[in-house]
N, C-alpha and C positions, 0 to 999 in steps of 0.2 A: 632630522630626528624630532619626533613629536615631544612637546613639553608635557608636563603632567596635566596641565589644564586642557590642552588640545587633545591629548590622548583620550581624555575622559569622554569627549564627544563621541568617539567611535566605539566606546565600550558596549553600549546597548546593542548596536548592530553586530559587533563581533561576538558578544555573548550568545545572541540568538542563533546566528549562523553556525557558530562552533558547537553549540549545545546540540543542535539538531544533527549535525554531521557526526559528532562524537557518540551519539546514541548508537549509530551503526558501527562505528569503529570499536566501541567497547564490547560489541557482540562477540568479537574474537576472544575476549577474556570472559569465560563463562561465569566465574565467581563474581566479577564486577557487574556483569550484565544482570545476573540474578538478583544481586543486592539492590541494584537500581530499579529494575522492573517490578520487584516484589516489595519495594519500600511502601510502608503504610502511608507515606506522605503523598504518594502518587494518586491521582484521580483517574477514573475510567477514560476520560478524554484529556489529551495533553493540554496543559495550561501553562502560563508563564511560570507558575510555581513548579510544575513538572520540569520545565526546561532548565530553570535555575538549579533545581535539586540535582538533575542529571549532570549538569555541567560541573558543579563543585563537589559532588559526592566523593570523588577520589581523593580530595585533599582535606576534607573536613577532619578536624582533630577529634579523636576518640575521647569521650568524657571519662572513660576508665583509665586512660593513660596517666601514669603518675607524674609525668613531666611534660613540659612544652618548651621547644627551642624555637625562638623566632628567627626570621631570615638573617638577622645580623649576628646570630650565635648566642643571643641572650638566653639563659637557662632559668626556667621557672618550675617550681614544684607545684603539683596539684594538691589535693587534700590527702591527709594521712590515710584516710579511709574513704573510698568512693561511695558516696551515698546516692548520688544521682547517676545511675548507670545506663538508663535508657532515655532516648529523646522524649522530651515533654511535648513537642509539637504544638498543637492548637490549645494546649492547656496554658500556654504562655501568651500574653499580650504585650507587644511593644507599642508604646503610645507616645506620640508627640502632642503635648498639650500647649496651646498657644492662643492668645487673643489676636495675634497678627495672622491674617489670612493671606496666603501667597497666591492671590489671583491677579495681581498687577502685571504690568508689561514684563515679559521675560521672567515669569515665575511659574512654578511647577503646576499649580492648579488653574492656570490660564490655558485655554485650548490651543493657543498658538504654539508652534514648535519652540522648545526651550533652546536658547543659545548659551551653552555652558561656558564658553570662553568669555562671554561678557556678563555672566551672572554676577551681581554684586554681592557683598557679604554683610549687608545690613538689612534690617526689617524682613520683608517677605523673601528677599534673596537669600538671607541667612537661613530662614525656615526651609526654603526650597532645598538648599544644600543638605540640611539635616535629614529631610524626608528621604532623599536619594540614598544616603548612607544607612539610615535606620531601616528603611523598607527593604533594601537589598539584603541586609543582615537577616531580617525576619524571613525572607523568601529562601535564603540559603539553608536555614535550619528548620523551616516549616512552622514558624511561629505565626500567630495572628498579628496584624498590624492595623493601627488606626491613627489618623490625624484628627485630634479632638479640637474642634473650633470652639473655644470657650468664650463666654461673655465677660465683659468687664464687671468687676465686683464693686459694689457701692462702698465708699469709704474705706477701701483697702487697695494696696498696691496690687498690680495684676499677678504677681507671683503667688498670691494667696489662692489662685484657682486650683493648685495642685491637690490639697487635701480633700476637697469635696469631689473632684473628678475621680480620684483614687477610690473613694468610698462608693461612688456610683458604679465603677467598672469591676471592682474586685469580686463581687459575687458570682460572676460568670467565668472566672478563671482560677487556676491554681496560683498563678503568679501574674502580676502586672509590673512591667518595668518601664519607667519613664526617664527620658533624657532631655536635657535642655537643647535648644537649637544650636548652641556652640559646642556641642559634644559629638565626637565621632568614635566609632568602633575601629580600633587600629588594626586588629587581626580578625578579619571577617570569617576565617575558617575555624576559629575557636568558639565552641558553643557555650551558651549560658550554663549548661549543666556542668561543664568542666570548671567554670568560674565559681559556681555555687559550691562545688567540692573544695576548691582552693580556699574560699572565704569561710568555710565552716557553716554554711546555711543548712539548718536541720529541718527535716520533714515534720511539719506540725508544730514545731517549737519556735522557729524564727518568724517573727512578724515583719520586721523591716531590716533592710541592709542599706547603709549609706556610707560613703567614704569620709574619712577625716578631711577637713578642709586644709588648704595650704596654710601653713603657720607663718605669720609675718612677725618680725621682731624690730623693735626700736630700742636702741641702746641695750641690746641683749634681753629685752623683756618682751614676751609674747603679747600681741594685741589681738589674738585670734581665739580667745577663750570666753566662756560664759561667766556669769556672776560668781560661780563656784570655782573658777580657775581651770575648768576642764576644756580642752580644745573642742571647738564646735564641729558639727558634721555638715557636709555639703549636700544640698538637695538637687544638684545638677544631674545626678544619677541615683535613682531610687528604685529598690526592689521591694515589693510587698507580696507576702504570701497569704493567701486566703485562710482565715481562721477566725473564730469568735473574738479572740484577743485583738487581732488586727482590725476588725470592724470597730471595736470599741476605741482602739487607739486612733484610728482615722477620724472618728466622730469627735474625740477629744481635741485633736489637732485642728480640725475644721472649725470648731466652735471656740477655740482658744481665746480669741479677742473679745468674746462676750464677757469674759472674766467670771463666768459661772463656776468654773472649776479651777481656773488659774488667775488669781488676782494679779493685776499688773500687766497682763499679756496684751492689752489693747495698745500698749506702747509700740508694739511691733507691727501695727497696721501699715505704717509708712516708713518707720525708721529701719534702716539697714540692719540686719539682712532679712527683715520681714518674716515669712513663714519658716525660713531656715533657722533663724535665731530662736523663734518660738519653740520649734521642735527641740533644739538643743537645750534651751533654758528650762522647759517644763516637761514635755512629753516623754523624752527618753528616760528621765528619772522616775516618772510616774509609772511607766510600764517596764521598768527594769526588773521583771519577775525572775529571770534567769540570765546567765551570761550570754545565752543564745537568742534572747527575745529581740534585742536590737543589736545587730551586728555592725561593727565599725570596720569598713573595708579599708585596707591600707591606702594612704594618699598616693603612694607611688604607683598603685594599680589603676586608679580611676580619677585622678585630678592632674592637671598640668599637662606638659608635653616634654619630649626629649630636649634637654637644654633649658628647661624652664627657669631654673635659678639664675643661670648665667644671663638669660634674656631680661630677667626682672631686676637684677641688682644693677644700680646705676653708680658710676664712679663719683658723681657729685653728691651722693648720699651715702657716705661711708658708715653711718650709724644705723642703717636699715639693712635688713636681711630677710630672706624667705626660705622656707624649707624646699628641698630639692625633690619635687614630685614630678615624675616623668610620664605619667599616663601610660603605663606599660600595656594596658588592655583597653582602657577607656580614656580618651584624651579630652580634657575640658579646657577650652580656650577662653576662659573668663576674661583675661586681659590680652587676648591675642586673636580676636574674632576674624581678622583679615587672613589668618592662616587656615581657617576651617575648610574652605573649598579645596585647597591644595592637599590638605590632609585626607579629605574624603577621596579625592582622585587617586592619591597614592595608595590608599588601602585597597581600592578596586584593582588597580593595575598590578599590585603585588600578587593577589590571588589569581587573577586572570593569567598573568605571565607564568605562574607556577603550573597552572593547568596546561597551558600550551607547551611549556617545557617538558612536562611529564609525557604528554601525548607524542611530541616529536621524538623523544628518546625511546618511547615504547614502539615506535613505528619507523625506526631508522631505515629499514629496507626501502621504504617508499618516500621518506621525507628528507633523507640525508644522502646526497650523491657525492661520492668521492672520485674525482677525476684520476684515472690511472696514469702512472708514470710512463711516459713514452720512451720506448727502447729503440736505439739506432742499430739496425741490423748490419753486420759486417758482410762484405762481398764473399761469395762462396769461393771464387778463384781469383786470388790477388793478381793484378796486372802489373807488368814491368813498365816502369816509367820510360817514355821515349821523348827525347827532346828533338825538336826539329828547328834548325837554325837557318832561316831563309836569307839572312843577310851574310854577304861575303865580307870577310875582313879585308881591310886595305892591304894590298900586296899579295893577297892570296889568289894566285893565278897560275895556270899551266903554261910553261915556256918550252917551246920546241927549238932545239939547237940543231942547225943544219951542218952536216959533215962537209968540210971544205977540202978535204983531201981528194 
């Protein structure tokens, strides 16, 4: 049996072969065939985008569906009212922003074949793993994707690249979504549109959406708050919607450390948690025009991983605790980067196995052969049993008696 890591190596080949064959299989189902071939995401000539779209179209979750049930039976409600009803496609950009360039040995932007089983989970290896997960997600749902190779910033920690890159990219899209290299999409079939509905992101009103950070406690006191006592937001997963307010917000965030607008912000150039703390300390209050301008995504949806609290709490530190954030839709392995590769492999194998399962069940006549029970036929004319004893018993002889008279 293939492990999650080794199975991932075969995914690309299986995806391509199965997608091409499934295109013809789906022709038998007129509704599915029409939906796929007439999709606005398809180009005149088949591309990888077409192949991936064709393959996963049957299992993509409908953004109008009021609920989502994950493979383990977890039940999740969508938005009370579906705002995002149609696919946004190329109006959305998913971007990986990093100063680490994965061009080294066994990294994804190296022309040599990638060896997934031996891909490491640090530096360019971690970035490679992220690109695979995020790019595939973009292909499945028809979003644009970019790896943005950022330059180091003078007198700032590298994480400060995010605000200025967002400001540069947002004018060309309705939405820009950025994820850290230690973030994976756990349910690849669930589109951003459904998540936007769940999180209450409003058209033209919401500028940014970020998850609440995991809350750490020492002696029952939270150490994950800003100077006003409000829990900070996490910039490992950020959604920005194009609007005049958003442009102003991004410029204010980008220039925060200049202290032109926010005195004291230069403190966060290198001090943890850098641009994340600056956003929570200044920007979110300054642009809190309505309750929907800056959306706080539930920590349980977009930070941590299943079993996070159990993994983080240590028996030798009884006075410390952490909130139980399970990354139901977006998993952020801030303190568990070695888990990223397996998490990405698992997400791919889940959707691929579901596609294969559905196809096998829909084509049982050709894919599922059941051996018939063999019947033993009885003889038409029963025969009488005949025993032949070739051995003579002792004393069993014919004796002739001669008449003596």
